[in-house]
N, C-alpha and C positions, 0 to 999 in steps of 0.2 A: 640176759639176767632180768628177772622182774623186780618191781620196786618193793613188793608186799604180797605175801601170800593170803591176806587178808580176804579179799573177793572170793578166791576159790575156797577158803575155809567156810565162809558165811554161806556160799552156796550147798556145802556139804551140811551144814546145820539146817539149812531150810528143807533139805532133802531128808531130814530125820535123824542124823547123826548126833550122839549126844556128848561126846568126849573125842576130841580129835587136837592133833599137833602137827606143826610144820616146822621143820629144822632146815634150813637150806642158805644157799647164798642169794643175796639181794643186792640191788644197785641203786645208788642216789646220784643224781646228776649235779655237778657244781657245788658239792659239800665236800670240800678238803681243806684240812687244817691239822694242826697238831693232836686234836682229839677226833678228827672225822677222816674216813676214808671213804671213797665212793663205794667200794666193794667190801662188804661184810656178811657175817653169818647172822641170821636172825631166827629166834625161836618165837613161835607164837603159838598159844593153846587156848582152847575153849571148852568149857563144862557148862551144859545146859542146867538151869536151876540154881546154880552156886551164887552165893552172896560175893560182893565185891570185897567183903572181909576175909573170906575163905581163899579168894584168888590173891590177895595181898599176903595172906600166910604162905600160899604156895610160893610166890616171889621170894619171900625171906627164907624159906626152907631150901629153895632152889639155890639162892646165892650162898648161902651158909655151906652146903653141899660143895659147890663149885670153888669156894675158897679153901675149904678142907682138903678137897683133892688138889688144888694148886699149891698148897702148903703155906697158905697166907693166914 
């Protein structure tokens, strides 16, 4: 497992892609505790030309949808 899809995503952005995401398993070494597990699923997304405020709105919308689907 890789530690982050960030490097591969940024290579795609440099090649001209404008909207990409990666959802998949990642791994962290020596990070285990009640709130941390060494293996987990990570979502990363990038959109060229968006403001950080828009990306923060994306996060809020995504979390609200996830909470709704989970019944929280």
